[in-house]
C-alpha positions in Angstrom: -0.1 21.2 -8.2 -2.7 20.0 -6.0 -4.1 16.2 -5.8 -7.3 17.4 -7.0 -6.1 19.3 -10.0 -3.9 16.2 -10.8 -7.0 13.8 -10.5 -9.1 16.1 -12.8 -6.5 16.3 -15.4 -6.0 12.6 -15.5 -9.8 11.9 -15.6 -10.2 14.7 -18.5 -7.0 13.3 -20.2 -8.3 9.6 -20.0 -11.8 10.8 -21.3 -10.3 12.9 -23.8 -8.2 10.0 -25.3 -11.2 7.7 -25.1 -13.6 10.2 -27.2 -10.6 11.1 -29.6 -10.2 7.2 -30.3 -14.1 6.7 -30.6 -14.4 9.7 -32.9 -11.5 8.5 -35.2 -13.2 5.0 -35.2 -16.5 6.4 -36.0 -15.2 8.6 -38.8 -13.0 5.6 -40.3 -16.3 3.4 -40.0 -18.4 6.0 -42.0 -15.7 6.4 -44.7 -15.5 2.7 -45.0 -19.1 2.5 -45.3 -19.5 5.3 -47.9 -16.5 3.9 -50.1 -17.8 0.2 -49.9 -21.2 1.6 -51.1 -19.5 3.5 -53.9 -17.5 0.5 -54.9 -20.5 -1.7 -54.8 -22.4 0.5 -57.4 -19.2 0.6 -59.7 -18.9 -3.0 -59.6 -22.7 -3.4 -60.1 -22.3 -1.2 -63.4 -19.1 -3.0 -64.5 -21.1 -6.0 -65.1 -22.6 -4.2 -68.2 -19.1 -3.8 -69.6 -20.0 -5.7 -72.8 -23.1 -3.5 -73.4 -21.3 -0.3 -72.6 -18.6 -1.2 -75.0 -21.1 -2.1 -77.8 -23.0 1.0 -77.1 -19.7 3.1 -77.4 -19.2 1.6 -81.1 -22.4 2.1 -82.4 -21.8 3.5 -86.1 -22.9 6.8 -87.4 -21.5 8.9 -84.6 -23.6 11.6 -83.2 -25.0 11.5 -79.8 -26.5 8.1 -79.8 -23.5 6.3 -78.1 -23.5 8.9 -75.5 -27.1 8.8 -74.9 -27.0 5.0 -74.5 -24.0 5.4 -72.2 -25.7 7.8 -70.1 -28.8 5.6 -69.6 -26.4 2.7 -68.8 -24.8 4.7 -65.9 -28.0 6.3 -65.2 -28.2 10.0 -64.1 -25.1 9.8 -61.6 -22.0 11.9 -62.4 -20.0 8.9 -63.5 -17.6 9.3 -66.3 -17.3 6.4 -68.7 -14.3 5.6 -70.9 -14.2 2.7 -73.6 -11.2 1.6 -75.3 -11.8 -0.9 -78.0 -9.5 -3.5 -79.5 -8.2 -0.9 -82.2 -7.2 1.6 -79.6 -9.8 3.8 -80.3 -11.5 5.7 -77.0 -15.0 6.4 -76.6 -16.0 8.3 -73.5 -18.6 10.2 -71.9 -17.1 12.7 -69.4 -17.8 16.0 -67.5 -15.6 19.0 -66.6 -13.2 18.9 -64.9 -12.6 15.1 -65.7 -12.6 15.7 -69.3 -9.6 17.8 -68.9 -7.8 15.9 -66.4 -7.8 12.9 -68.4 -5.9 14.5 -71.1 -2.4 13.0 -70.8 -3.1 11.3 -67.4 -1.4 7.9 -66.5 -4.4 5.6 -65.7 -4.2 2.1 -64.3 -3.7 -0.9 -66.4 -6.6 -3.1 -66.7 -6.1 -6.7 -65.1 -7.2 -10.1 -66.4 -10.7 -10.4 -67.9 -13.4 -10.9 -65.2 -11.4 -9.2 -62.7 -12.2 -5.6 -61.8 -9.8 -3.4 -60.3 -10.7 -0.4 -58.0 -8.5 2.5 -57.2 -8.7 6.0 -55.9 -6.9 8.5 -58.1 -6.3 12.3 -57.6 -6.6 14.2 -61.1 -6.5 17.8 -61.3 -6.8 18.3 -57.6 -10.1 15.9 -57.7 -10.5 12.6 -56.2 -11.8 9.8 -58.4 -12.9 6.3 -57.6 -11.8 4.4 -60.7 -12.8 1.0 -61.6 -10.9 -0.5 -64.6 -12.6 -3.9 -66.2 -11.6 -5.9 -69.2 -14.6 -7.1 -71.5 -15.3 -10.7 -71.9 -13.8 -11.0 -75.3 -10.6 -9.4 -73.8 -10.1 -6.5 -76.2 -12.1 -3.9 -74.9 -11.5 -1.9 -71.6 -14.1 -0.1 -69.6 -13.0 2.7 -67.1 -15.6 4.4 -64.9 -14.8 7.6 -63.0 -16.8 8.1 -59.7 -16.1 11.6 -58.4 -15.7 11.6 -54.7 -16.3 15.2 -53.8 -19.6 14.5 -52.4 -18.2 11.6 -50.3 -15.3 13.9 -49.0 -17.7 16.7 -48.3 -19.8 14.3 -46.2 -16.6 12.9 -44.4 -15.7 16.5 -43.8 -18.9 17.4 -42.3 -18.8 14.4 -40.2 -15.2 14.9 -39.3 -16.4 18.7 -38.0 -19.3 17.2 -36.2 -17.2 14.4 -34.4 -14.6 17.2 -33.5 -17.2 19.4 -32.0 -18.7 16.3 -30.1 -15.2 15.4 -28.8 -14.7 19.0 -27.6 -17.9 19.1 -26.0 -17.1 16.0 -24.4 -13.6 16.6 -23.1 -15.2 19.9 -21.5 -18.0 18.1 -19.7 -15.2 15.5 -18.8 -13.2 18.0 -17.3 -16.1 19.5 -15.3 -17.4 16.0 -14.4 -13.7 15.1 -13.3 -13.5 17.9 -11.2 -16.8 17.4 -9.5 -15.6 13.7 -9.1 -12.3 14.5 -7.7 -13.9 17.0 -5.2 -16.2 14.2 -4.0 -14.1 11.6 -3.8 -11.1 13.6 -2.2 -13.5 15.2 0.6 -12.7 12.4 3.1 -9.0 12.7 2.4 -9.3 16.6 3.0 -10.8 16.0 6.2 -7.9 13.4 6.9 -5.5 16.1 6.3 -7.1 18.5 8.3 -7.3 16.2 11.3 -3.4 15.3 11.0 -2.5 18.9 10.6 -4.7 19.7 13.8 -2.9 16.9 15.6 0.4 18.2 14.4 -0.1 21.8 15.5 -1.8 21.3 18.8 0.2 17.9 19.6 -3.3 16.6 20.8 -3.2 12.9 20.5 -6.8 12.4 21.9 -8.3 13.9 18.5 -9.8 11.3 16.3 -10.8 11.2 12.7 -14.8 10.8 12.0 -15.1 7.4 10.0 -18.5 6.4 8.9 -19.3 2.9 10.4 -19.6 0.1 8.1 -17.7 1.5 5.1 -14.8 -0.6 3.7 -13.2 1.6 1.0 -9.6 2.6 1.2 -10.2 5.9 2.6 -12.2 4.6 5.5 -9.6 1.9 6.0 -7.0 4.8 6.1 -8.9 6.9 8.6 -9.4 3.8 10.9 -5.8 3.0 10.5 -4.6 6.8 11.4 -7.0 6.7 14.5 -5.4 3.5 15.6 -2.1 5.1 15.1 -3.1 8.0 17.2 -4.4 5.9 19.8 -1.0 3.8 20.0 0.8 7.1 20.2 -1.5 8.4 22.8 -0.9 5.2 24.8 2.7 5.2 24.3 2.9 8.9 25.5 0.8 8.0 28.7 3.2 5.2 29.5 6.2 7.5 28.9 4.7 10.0 31.1 3.7 7.4 33.9 7.2 5.9 33.6 9.1 9.4 34.1 6.7 10.4 37.0 7.0 6.9 38.7 10.8 6.8 38.1 11.2 10.1 39.7 9.2 9.3 42.6 11.1 6.0 43.2 14.5 7.6 42.6 13.8 10.4 45.2 14.1 8.1 48.1 17.4 6.5 47.5 18.8 10.0 46.3 17.7 11.4 49.5 19.4 8.7 51.7 22.5 9.1 49.6 22.6 12.7 50.1 22.1 12.6 53.7 24.7 9.8 54.2 27.3 11.6 52.2 26.5 14.7 54.0 27.1 13.1 57.6 30.4 11.9 56.2 31.4 15.4 55.0 30.5 16.9 58.3 32.5 14.2 60.2 35.4 14.9 58.0 35.0 18.8 58.7 34.8 18.5 62.5 36.9 15.4 63.7 36.0 16.1 67.3 32.2 15.5 66.6 32.7 13.0 63.8 31.4 9.4 63.6 32.7 6.5 65.3 34.4 3.8 63.3 31.5 1.4 63.8 29.1 4.4 62.6 31.1 5.0 59.7 31.3 1.3 58.9 27.5 1.2 58.9 26.8 4.3 57.0 29.5 3.0 54.2 27.2 -0.2 54.0 24.1 1.8 53.8 25.8 3.8 51.0 26.7 0.7 49.3 23.1 -0.7 49.4 21.6 2.5 48.2 24.0 2.6 45.3 23.3 -1.2 44.5 19.5 -0.2 44.8 19.9 3.0 42.6 21.9 0.9 40.0 19.0 -1.5 39.9 16.5 1.1 39.7 18.1 2.9 37.0 18.7 -0.3 35.0 15.3 -1.3 35.1 13.8 1.9 34.1 16.2 1.8 31.2 14.9 -1.6 30.2 11.2 -0.5 30.5 12.0 2.7 28.6 13.5 0.7 25.6 10.2 -1.3 25.2 10.3 -3.6 22.1 13.4 -1.9 20.9 16.1 -4.4 21.7 19.5 -4.2 19.9 20.2 -7.8 20.9 19.4 -10.4 18.0 17.5 -13.7 18.7 19.7 -16.6 18.3 19.7 -20.5 19.2 19.8 -20.7 23.0 20.1 -23.7 25.5 17.4 -22.6 27.8 18.6 -25.0 30.8 22.0 -23.2 30.6 20.3 -19.8 30.7 18.0 -20.7 33.7 21.2 -21.9 35.4 23.0 -18.4 35.0 19.8 -16.7 36.0 19.7 -18.5 39.4 23.4 -18.0 40.0 23.2 -14.3 39.7 20.0 -14.1 42.1 21.2 -16.4 44.8 22.9 -13.7 46.8 19.5 -12.0 47.5 18.9 -14.6 50.3 21.5 -17.2 50.6 19.5 -19.0 53.4 17.1 -20.3 50.8 17.7 -23.2 48.5 17.0 -23.2 44.7 16.3 -26.3 43.2 16.4 -26.3 39.3 14.6 -29.1 37.2 15.4 -28.5 33.7 16.4 -31.0 30.8 18.4 -29.7 27.9 16.2 -27.6 25.4 17.4 -25.4 22.5 15.0 -22.7 21.0 15.4 -19.3 19.5 15.1 -16.5 22.0 16.6 -13.2 23.0 19.2 -14.3 25.5 19.7 -11.4 27.7 16.1 -10.2 27.9 15.1 -13.8 28.8 17.8 -14.4 31.3 17.0 -10.9 33.0 13.2 -12.0 33.2 14.0 -15.4 34.8 16.3 -13.8 37.1 13.8 -11.4 38.2 11.4 -14.2 39.0 13.9 -16.1 40.9 14.9 -13.0 42.9 11.3 -12.1 43.8 10.6 -15.8 45.0 13.8 -15.5 47.2 12.8 -12.2 48.8 9.6 -13.6 50.0 10.6 -17.2 51.1 11.6 -17.7 54.6 15.0 -19.0 55.7 15.7 -22.9 55.0 12.9 -23.2 52.7 13.0 -24.0 48.9 12.4 -22.2 45.5 11.9 -24.6 42.7 12.5 -23.6 39.0 11.2 -26.0 36.3 11.4 -25.8 32.5 8.3 -27.2 30.9 8.7 -28.2 27.3 5.5 -28.9 25.1 5.6 -29.3 21.2 4.7 -25.7 20.5 5.6 -24.0 23.6 8.3 -23.6 26.3 7.5 -22.5 29.9 9.7 -21.4 33.0 7.8 -22.0 36.1 9.1 -20.5 39.6 7.5 -21.7 42.8 8.2 -20.3 46.5 6.6 -21.1 49.7 6.1 -17.5 50.8 2.8 -16.0 52.0 1.3 -16.2 48.6 -0.5 -13.3 46.6 -3.6 -11.2 47.2 -6.2 -12.4 44.8 -7.5 -8.9 44.0 -3.9 -8.0 43.4 -2.8 -10.5 40.8 -4.2 -8.9 37.6 -2.1 -5.6 38.3 1.4 -7.7 39.4 3.0 -7.1 36.1 2.2 -3.2 35.6 5.0 -0.8 35.9 5.7 0.4 39.7 2.9 -1.7 41.3 4.0 -3.3 44.4 1.8 -5.6 46.1 1.0 -5.4 50.0 3.4 -8.0 50.9 6.2 -6.4 48.8 5.8 -2.8 50.3 7.7 -4.0 53.5 11.0 -4.8 51.4 13.0 -2.9 49.2 12.0 -2.6 45.6 10.5 -0.3 42.7 8.1 -2.9 41.3 9.8 -3.0 38.0 10.8 -6.6 38.1 7.7 -8.3 37.2 7.0 -5.4 34.7 10.3 -6.4 33.0 9.3 -9.9 33.0 6.0 -9.1 31.1 8.0 -7.1 28.5 10.3 -10.2 28.0 7.4 -12.4 27.4 5.8 -9.8 24.8 9.1 -9.6 23.1 9.1 -13.4 22.4 5.5 -13.4 21.6 4.5 -15.3 25.0 3.0 -14.3 28.3 3.5 -14.1 32.1 1.1 -15.3 34.5 0.8 -15.4 38.3 -1.2 -17.8 40.7 -1.3 -19.0 44.2 -0.1 -22.6 45.0 -2.8 -24.8 46.5 -0.4 -25.9 49.4 1.0 -22.4 50.0 3.3 -19.9 48.3 2.9 -18.5 44.7 3.6 -19.8 41.1 5.0 -17.5 38.5 5.1 -18.7 34.7 6.8 -17.3 31.8 6.0 -19.1 28.5 6.9 -18.4 24.9 6.1 -20.3 21.5 8.9 -22.5 20.5 10.9 -21.8 17.2 
């Protein structure tokens, strides 16, 4: 069943229940009002119980008592029964009440001055019966008000309310269908747009959302547009990563293939083979290319994972982490000294990701530094923030290149003469984002560059 059908049925059912409840309450109110009116008339007549009882005992018989009784209860079809102290019964009734009273079990009277009202079913007819004791405590008056007029009126009201309810339910179903159609039209556009994206794989498609609307459907459409934009951006980054990675891997693979080809030919033709020195140089070149290829693949894998790290965050001593990162990076340029200024500081981080980022900053600084110079690594601690600052005495940075330094595969003009793929600083930026922080680059006033990795302290 479609959502529109379910919404229409729910709307119609809710309105139907409301109409049925209202009709039932209206019928009960009409019935209560009519019965109250009948009771008030009977109670008003019961005030004349002494006169009615006296009229019923007029000597001489004949129709005189009946005439007086009829005048006292007016011309309404009300049956009257008077029982005196001797047990004699005087009554003015009508068919079918006269026949129904023969042998009928009638309610007993209550204390004098306290009339009782009951509804009885006599010979298939309903009567409202008032039983009242006279003031002398010896006579009993019973008034029988037939309810056939009341029941006929109530039946007519019930049929009218039933017809109104059925018409209201039908109208509610039509209105529910129209409302659901109007309300679900934005949902249909949303479903159509998502189905188009699923069929065409075109993540550039967007859903038309009216500006300024704050309802749930508009918010859902805006959220889907944001999701599509994020997916499109992620796909673009993935495509760019694959293209750049294939380009960067092509060079070391070509060198490895060439070197291995030379070694193979030398083994096949020893007369024209390589000398021992050439072989040693070739093996060194193979080792360097393998190291470069390993670092390249490791960097690509790190970037491809993005925010999906299996490593949990944990309490870590940052100064020890910096020392490990410096030790693993020193071999890049042993002629450059590295000074570390870091007091003990414990905070919650992803240790492996942060250590890799600091090692990349130190490695870059060592690569651009001249022999016998100094690279400084400082850990700055503030109340709400922790930062690692790496400074070098190299040639500095081009101002127009600083905004792009942390993008993937970007290599500045000074770095193009060295081996590298441009992934190191991108990994630093990724680690900063993982910790909710940032990575910055700037030139030093006295020469060289400064790289800062900061994150909030937890």
